[in-house]
C-alpha positions, 0 to 999 in steps of 0.5 A: 549320693545318699550312699556316700553321705552315709558311708562319711556319716558313719565315721564323721571324724575320720577321713576316708579314702575313695577307695574304702568308699568304693568298697563300702558303697559299691559305687563305680570310681566313674561315678564316685570321684565326679560325686565327691568332686560336686560335693567338695564344690557344694561344701559338703565334703572337705578333701585333702591330700595325704601323704603315702603310708609307704615310700614310692606311693602316690599321695591320696586324697582324704574326705570328710564331711563338713558341718553342712554335710553331715546336718545332710545326712542326718536330714535324710537319714531322718527322712528315710526312717520316717514312716510312709502315710500307709505305715503310719495307719497300720 
């Protein structure tokens, strides 16, 4: 979930397609899409259908962070950046 939150937070205002998230996070589709569904149920991510860019192509979901999803992404990023107990002593 951290990888997905970080990827979406990098371009917070823009919607991201699942395929883009697959490439950026390195997750498999069997991991990413169920995770996105759970994150949508938890109101961390919002998903909406996007019309196809070319005729004959299927519509695709676009995912973006909600305000609470962005807050969680920032909280986790801050926790990752905080020095551990041994680093603080150095």
